[in-house]
PAPA-177246 format. One record per residue (C-alpha): residue number from 1; chain; x negated, z, y negated; residue in three letters. Coordinates in steps of 0.5 Angstrom, whole numbers. Layout:
BEGIN
   num   cadena      px      pz      py   residuo
   NUM        A       X       Z       Y       Ala
...
***
This chain:
BEGIN
   num   cadena      px      pz      py   residuo
     1        A     -58      54      30       Unk
     2        A     -56      48      25       Unk
     3        A     -51      43      27       Unk
     4        A     -53      36      25       Unk
     5        A     -48      33      19       Unk
     6        A     -48      26      17       Unk
     7        A     -49      27       9       Unk
     8        A     -56      30      12       Unk
     9        A     -58      24      15       Unk
    10        A     -64      19      12       Unk
    11        A     -65      12      14       Unk
    12        A     -71       9      13       Unk
    13        A     -75       3      15       Unk
    14        A     -82      -1      15       Unk
    15        A     -84      -8      17       Unk
    16        A     -90      -8      22       Unk
    17        A     -96     -12      19       Unk
    18        A     -95     -17      25       Unk
    19        A     -88     -20      28       Unk
    20        A     -91     -21      35       Unk
    21        A     -88     -18      41       Unk
    22        A     -93     -17      47       Unk
    23        A     -89     -18      54       Unk
    24        A     -90     -11      58       Unk
    25        A     -93      -7      52       Unk
    26        A     -90      -3      47       Unk
    27        A     -93      -3      40       Unk
    28        A     -96       4      38       Unk
    29        A     -93       7      32       Unk
    30        A     -99      11      30       Unk
    31        A    -103       5      29       Unk
    32        A     -99      -2      29       Unk
    33        A     -93       1      24       Unk
    34        A     -97       7      21       Unk
    35        A     -93      13      18       Unk
    36        A     -94      12      11       Unk
    37        A     -90       7       6       Unk
    38        A     -83       5       8       Unk
    39        A     -77       4       4       Unk
    40        A     -71       9       4       Unk
    41        A     -64       5       5       Unk
    42        A     -58       7       2       Unk
    43        A     -52       6       7       Unk
    44        A     -45       8       9       Unk
    45        A     -46       8      17       Unk
    46        A     -51       7      23       Unk
    47        A     -49       5      30       Unk
    48        A     -56       4      32       Unk
    49        A     -57       7      39       Unk
    50        A     -62       7      45       Unk
    51        A     -58       3      51       Unk
    52        A     -61       2      58       Unk
    53        A     -58      -3      64       Unk
    54        A     -56       2      69       Unk
    55        A     -55       0      77       Unk
    56        A     -52       4      82       Unk
    57        A     -53       4      89       Unk
    58        A     -47       0      93       Unk
    59        A     -50       3     100       Unk
    60        A     -44       5     105       Unk
    61        A     -46      12     108       Unk
    62        A     -43      16     113       Unk
    63        A     -43      22     108       Unk
    64        A     -38      17     104       Unk
    65        A     -42      19      97       Unk
    66        A     -47      15      92       Unk
    67        A     -54      16      94       Unk
    68        A     -58      13      88       Unk
    69        A     -57      11      81       Unk
    70        A     -63       8      76       Unk
    71        A     -64       6      69       Unk
    72        A     -67      -1      68       Unk
    73        A     -69      -5      61       Unk
    74        A     -68      -1      55       Unk
    75        A     -66      -4      48       Unk
    76        A     -65      -1      41       Unk
    77        A     -58      -4      39       Unk
    78        A     -53      -3      33       Unk
    79        A     -51      -4      26       Unk
    80        A     -53      -1      19       Unk
    81        A     -47      -2      14       Unk
    82        A     -47       0       7       Unk
    83        A     -44      -2       0       Unk
    84        A     -47      -8      -3       Unk
    85        A     -52      -7      -9       Unk
    86        A     -57     -12     -12       Unk
    87        A     -64     -11      -9       Unk
    88        A     -62      -5      -4       Unk
    89        A     -62     -10       2       Unk
    90        A     -67     -15      -1       Unk
    91        A     -72     -15       5       Unk
    92        A     -66     -15      10       Unk
    93        A     -63     -21       8       Unk
    94        A     -70     -24       8       Unk
    95        A     -71     -22      15       Unk
    96        A     -64     -24      17       Unk
    97        A     -65     -31      14       Unk
    98        A     -72     -32      16       Unk
    99        A     -74     -35       9       Unk
   100        A     -78     -32       3       Unk
   101        A     -75     -30      -4       Unk
   102        A     -78     -36      -8       Unk
   103        A     -82     -34     -14       Unk
   104        A     -80     -34     -21       Unk
   105        A     -80     -40     -26       Unk
   106        A     -82     -41     -33       Unk
   107        A     -81     -47     -38       Unk
   108        A     -81     -49     -45       Unk
   109        A     -80     -54     -50       Unk
   110        A     -87     -57     -47       Unk
   111        A     -82     -59     -41       Unk
   112        A     -76     -61     -44       Unk
   113        A     -77     -62     -51       Unk
   114        A     -71     -59     -54       Unk
   115        A     -64     -56     -52       Unk
   116        A     -57     -56     -55       Unk
   117        A     -51     -52     -52       Unk
   118        A     -44     -54     -52       Unk
   119        A     -39     -49     -51       Unk
   120        A     -33     -53     -49       Unk
   121        A     -36     -56     -43       Unk
   122        A     -40     -50     -42       Unk
   123        A     -47     -54     -42       Unk
   124        A     -54     -53     -44       Unk
   125        A     -57     -60     -45       Unk
   126        A     -64     -62     -45       Unk
   127        A     -67     -68     -49       Unk
   128        A     -73     -70     -44       Unk
   129        A     -76     -67     -37       Unk
   130        A     -72     -66     -31       Unk
   131        A     -70     -58     -29       Unk
   132        A     -69     -60     -22       Unk
   133        A     -76     -62     -21       Unk
   134        A     -78     -56     -25       Unk
   135        A     -75     -52     -19       Unk
   136        A     -68     -49     -22       Unk
   137        A     -62     -49     -18       Unk
   138        A     -55     -49     -17       Unk
   139        A     -53     -41     -16       Unk
   140        A     -59     -39     -20       Unk
   141        A     -59     -34     -26       Unk
   142        A     -63     -37     -32       Unk
   143        A     -65     -34     -39       Unk
   144        A     -67     -37     -46       Unk
   145        A     -71     -34     -51       Unk
   146        A     -73     -36     -58       Unk
   147        A     -67     -40     -59       Unk
   148        A     -64     -41     -66       Unk
   149        A     -57     -38     -64       Unk
   150        A     -59     -31     -62       Unk
   151        A     -53     -30     -58       Unk
   152        A     -56     -35     -53       Unk
   153        A     -62     -31     -52       Unk
   154        A     -63     -26     -47       Unk
   155        A     -57     -27     -44       Unk
   156        A     -56     -29     -36       Unk
   157        A     -53     -35     -35       Unk
   158        A     -51     -38     -28       Unk
   159        A     -53     -45     -26       Unk
   160        A     -46     -48     -23       Unk
   161        A     -48     -55     -23       Unk
   162        A     -53     -61     -26       Unk
   163        A     -51     -67     -29       Unk
   164        A     -53     -73     -34       Unk
   165        A     -60     -77     -34       Unk
   166        A     -65     -73     -30       Unk
   167        A     -61     -67     -29       Unk
   168        A     -61     -65     -36       Unk
   169        A     -54     -63     -37       Unk
   170        A     -54     -55     -34       Unk
   171        A     -47     -53     -33       Unk
   172        A     -47     -45     -34       Unk
   173        A     -43     -39     -33       Unk
   174        A     -41     -36     -38       Unk
   175        A     -40     -41     -43       Unk
   176        A     -46     -41     -49       Unk
   177        A     -45     -41     -56       Unk
   178        A     -45     -48     -59       Unk
   179        A     -52     -50     -62       Unk
   180        A     -55     -56     -65       Unk
   181        A     -62     -58     -61       Unk
   182        A     -67     -53     -62       Unk
   183        A     -75     -55     -60       Unk
   184        A     -78     -48     -60       Unk
   185        A     -76     -44     -54       Unk
   186        A     -78     -41     -47       Unk
   187        A     -73     -41     -41       Unk
   188        A     -74     -37     -35       Unk
   189        A     -71     -36     -28       Unk
   190        A     -68     -29     -27       Unk
   191        A     -70     -25     -21       Unk
   192        A     -71     -29     -15       Unk
   193        A     -67     -34     -10       Unk
   194        A     -67     -34      -2       Unk
   195        A     -65     -40       3       Unk
   196        A     -64     -41      10       Unk
   197        A     -70     -45      11       Unk
   198        A     -70     -52      14       Unk
   199        A     -77     -51      17       Unk
   200        A     -83     -46      17       Unk
   201        A     -78     -40      19       Unk
   202        A     -81     -33      18       Unk
   203        A     -81     -28      24       Unk
   204        A     -81     -21      22       Unk
   205        A     -81     -14      26       Unk
   206        A     -78      -8      23       Unk
   207        A     -78       0      25       Unk
   208        A     -72       4      23       Unk
   209        A     -72      11      23       Unk
   210        A     -66      16      23       Unk
   211        A     -68      23      21       Unk
   212        A     -63      28      21       Unk
   213        A     -66      33      16       Unk
   214        A     -62      39      18       Unk
   215        A     -64      39      25       Unk
   216        A     -71      36      24       Unk
   217        A     -70      31      29       Unk
   218        A     -72      24      28       Unk
   219        A     -70      17      32       Unk
   220        A     -75      12      31       Unk
   221        A     -72       5      33       Unk
   222        A     -78       1      34       Unk
   223        A     -80      -7      35       Unk
   224        A     -73      -9      32       Unk
   225        A     -71     -16      29       Unk
   226        A     -66     -17      24       Unk
   227        A     -60     -21      26       Unk
   228        A     -54     -23      22       Unk
   229        A     -50     -20      17       Unk
   230        A     -43     -19      15       Unk
   231        A     -41     -19       7       Unk
   232        A     -34     -17       6       Unk
   233        A     -31     -18      -2       Unk
   234        A     -25     -15      -2       Unk
   235        A     -21     -16      -9       Unk
   236        A     -19      -8     -10       Unk
   237        A     -25      -5      -7       Unk
   238        A     -33      -5      -7       Unk
   239        A     -37     -10      -3       Unk
   240        A     -40      -9       3       Unk
   241        A     -45     -11       8       Unk
   242        A     -47     -10      15       Unk
   243        A     -53     -12      19       Unk
   244        A     -55     -13      26       Unk
   245        A     -61     -10      30       Unk
   246        A     -64     -11      36       Unk
   247        A     -70      -7      38       Unk
   248        A     -74      -5      44       Unk
   249        A     -75       2      44       Unk
   250        A     -73       9      41       Unk
   251        A     -78      15      40       Unk
   252        A     -76      22      38       Unk
   253        A     -80      27      33       Unk
   254        A     -78      34      32       Unk
   255        A     -81      40      28       Unk
   256        A     -87      39      25       Unk
   257        A     -87      32      27       Unk
   258        A     -81      29      24       Unk
   259        A     -80      25      20       Unk
   260        A     -85      19      23       Unk
   261        A     -85      16      16       Unk
   262        A     -88      21      12       Unk
   263        A     -87      18       5       Unk
   264        A     -82      12       4       Unk
   265        A     -80       9      -3       Unk
   266        A     -74      12      -6       Unk
   267        A     -68       9      -5       Unk
   268        A     -66       4     -10       Unk
   269        A     -61       6     -16       Unk
   270        A     -58      -1     -18       Unk
   271        A     -50      -1     -19       Unk
   272        A     -45      -3     -13       Unk
   273        A     -42     -10     -13       Unk
   274        A     -35     -11     -14       Unk
   275        A     -31     -17     -13       Unk
   276        A     -27     -16     -19       Unk
   277        A     -33     -17     -23       Unk
   278        A     -36     -24     -24       Unk
   279        A     -34     -31     -22       Unk
   280        A     -32     -35     -16       Unk
   281        A     -32     -42     -16       Unk
   282        A     -29     -46     -10       Unk
   283        A     -30     -54     -10       Unk
   284        A     -33     -54     -17       Unk
   285        A     -27     -50     -21       Unk
   286        A     -27     -43     -23       Unk
   287        A     -21     -40     -19       Unk
   288        A     -17     -33     -21       Unk
   289        A     -13     -33     -15       Unk
   290        A     -17     -31      -9       Unk
   291        A     -15     -25      -6       Unk
   292        A     -21     -24      -1       Unk
   293        A     -27     -27       1       Unk
   294        A     -32     -25       7       Unk
   295        A     -38     -29       9       Unk
   296        A     -41     -28      16       Unk
   297        A     -48     -30      18       Unk
   298        A     -49     -30      25       Unk
   299        A     -56     -30      28       Unk
   300        A     -56     -28      35       Unk
   301        A     -61     -24      38       Unk
   302        A     -62     -24      45       Unk
   303        A     -67     -21      50       Unk
   304        A     -68     -23      58       Unk
   305        A     -70     -17      63       Unk
   306        A     -76     -19      67       Unk
   307        A     -79     -16      73       Unk
   308        A     -84     -10      73       Unk
   309        A     -83      -8      66       Unk
   310        A     -77      -4      62       Unk
   311        A     -78      -7      56       Unk
   312        A     -75     -14      53       Unk
   313        A     -81     -19      53       Unk
   314        A     -79     -22      47       Unk
   315        A     -73     -22      42       Unk
   316        A     -70     -29      41       Unk
   317        A     -67     -31      34       Unk
   318        A     -61     -36      35       Unk
   319        A     -59     -41      30       Unk
   320        A     -56     -39      23       Unk
   321        A     -49     -40      24       Unk
   322        A     -45     -39      17       Unk
   323        A     -37     -38      17       Unk
   324        A     -32     -34      13       Unk
   325        A     -25     -33      11       Unk
   326        A     -22     -34       4       Unk
   327        A     -15     -31       2       Unk
   328        A     -11     -34      -4       Unk
   329        A      -5     -33      -8       Unk
   330        A      -1     -40      -6       Unk
   331        A      -1     -44     -13       Unk
   332        A      -2     -51     -11       Unk
   333        A      -3     -56      -6       Unk
   334        A     -11     -57      -7       Unk
   335        A     -13     -52      -2       Unk
   336        A      -8     -55       3       Unk
   337        A     -10     -62       2       Unk
   338        A     -18     -60       2       Unk
   339        A     -16     -58       9       Unk
   340        A     -11     -64      11       Unk
   341        A     -16     -69       9       Unk
   342        A     -22     -65      12       Unk
   343        A     -26     -65       5       Unk
   344        A     -33     -62       4       Unk
   345        A     -32     -57      -2       Unk
   346        A     -37     -52      -5       Unk
   347        A     -37     -44      -6       Unk
   348        A     -40     -40     -11       Unk
   349        A     -39     -32     -11       Unk
   350        A     -42     -29     -17       Unk
   351        A     -42     -21     -17       Unk
   352        A     -44     -16     -22       Unk
   353        A     -45      -9     -22       Unk
   354        A     -41      -8     -29       Unk
   355        A     -38     -13     -34       Unk
   356        A     -44     -11     -39       Unk
   357        A     -48     -17     -41       Unk
   358        A     -54     -18     -36       Unk
   359        A     -51     -13     -31       Unk
   360        A     -55     -13     -25       Unk
   361        A     -52     -19     -20       Unk
   362        A     -52     -23     -14       Unk
   363        A     -50     -30     -12       Unk
   364        A     -48     -33      -6       Unk
   365        A     -48     -40      -6       Unk
   366        A     -45     -44       0       Unk
   367        A     -46     -52      -2       Unk
   368        A     -42     -55       4       Unk
   369        A     -36     -52       7       Unk
   370        A     -30     -55      11       Unk
   371        A     -24     -51      12       Unk
   372        A     -21     -50      19       Unk
   373        A     -14     -48      17       Unk
   374        A      -9     -47      11       Unk
   375        A      -4     -42      14       Unk
   376        A       2     -40       9       Unk
   377        A       7     -35      12       Unk
   378        A      13     -35       8       Unk
   379        A      15     -28       8       Unk
   380        A      17     -22       4       Unk
   381        A      19     -22      -4       Unk
   382        A      12     -22      -7       Unk
   383        A       6     -26      -8       Unk
   384        A       5     -31      -2       Unk
   385        A      -2     -31       1       Unk
   386        A      -5     -37       4       Unk
   387        A     -11     -36       9       Unk
   388        A     -17     -41       9       Unk
   389        A     -22     -40      15       Unk
   390        A     -28     -44      13       Unk
   391        A     -35     -46      17       Unk
   392        A     -41     -47      13       Unk
   393        A     -46     -53      14       Unk
   394        A     -53     -55      12       Unk
   395        A     -53     -59       5       Unk
   396        A     -56     -65       7       Unk
   397        A     -57     -69       0       Unk
   398        A     -63     -70      -3       Unk
   399        A     -65     -64      -7       Unk
   400        A     -67     -68     -13       Unk
   401        A     -59     -71     -14       Unk
   402        A     -56     -65     -15       Unk
   403        A     -61     -59     -16       Unk
   404        A     -58     -56      -9       Unk
   405        A     -63     -54      -4       Unk
   406        A     -62     -57       3       Unk
   407        A     -59     -50       6       Unk
   408        A     -53     -47       9       Unk
   409        A     -53     -41       5       Unk
   410        A     -57     -39      -2       Unk
   411        A     -57     -32      -4       Unk
   412        A     -60     -30     -11       Unk
   413        A     -61     -23     -14       Unk
   414        A     -63     -21     -21       Unk
   415        A     -67     -15     -19       Unk
   416        A     -71     -18     -14       Unk
   417        A     -78     -19     -17       Unk
   418        A     -83     -19     -12       Unk
***
């Protein structure tokens, strides 16, 4: 008889066609979910498990022993963690933030007349139009074609700021080649971006299956909602992400019935992201002294038991609370003063899979954060590290002013296309 090994476990998920949860009634997996389709998920670990409330009798008996023990409301709860890569967690980010990936944008000389580039200021400059009105945003990747300077063609540039009349000056990374005004070009956004929306939040419901192939047993965690996520961006390792889940039940399948999801799409093959590849901007300046960064998106998942059913009547998703922590080499007083003065600053992390041009990439943009501390422990003989916890707030200024969405967190993924 075989014993299960971790390397033989397959995790796959599938979203239900309807996000609704019916109190007192479980969804029927064969019809409400369906066994076809789904997506295999790359992972490091999963703690998903079925748990139940339990109650034991407090009755005092002459035989001095416990006479009864009962099961109550059940829940599927736990986390799935993995190494961060573009495209892989597209749908889970969408479900967690309760938004929808924005469609790609295309523009040309008909929108902006002409475009020039200045290497020293790292800018593209349009002579007419308004790129913000067209839909371009800070943190988004863009790509030109048909420009007279071939080095500026077919290259991913990340928008880091807008300026000038009608937002016609785009500060980008990396810096473009110097280029005189060109009136024949096409400009497109690369991939798609996702925000925590201010309204019209989208509720989603997902099933997650863990299939241990060597023992041919599958556990299907049903009617789950995705909660928050935790991003860890270390300076000397791969970036990681962990998602929280809360569901209503678990079904088991074995032998010829396992797995339940019969034809999920293959796992993604995009490269892994490392914090040493890319760029980090804090308060509008590129910095190279950050020794660590984590971003935590909390969206509390709750469900209250009811009389007459062992199923949660609903799984409620709380507020979107974003916080995190920076650690940095101590070099000047700027970050300390940002804390002392309660300054509002922005944070943009651009992560790539390699150093190659147009390497698959992601950005995480927090347009408005406040530091909650600036702890500096003078110790040891090496570099001195300052620890900077932060809280992110919703950006409230008009989008047209700076090309920044009214949100707490924006994610851009170069590989998301639909």
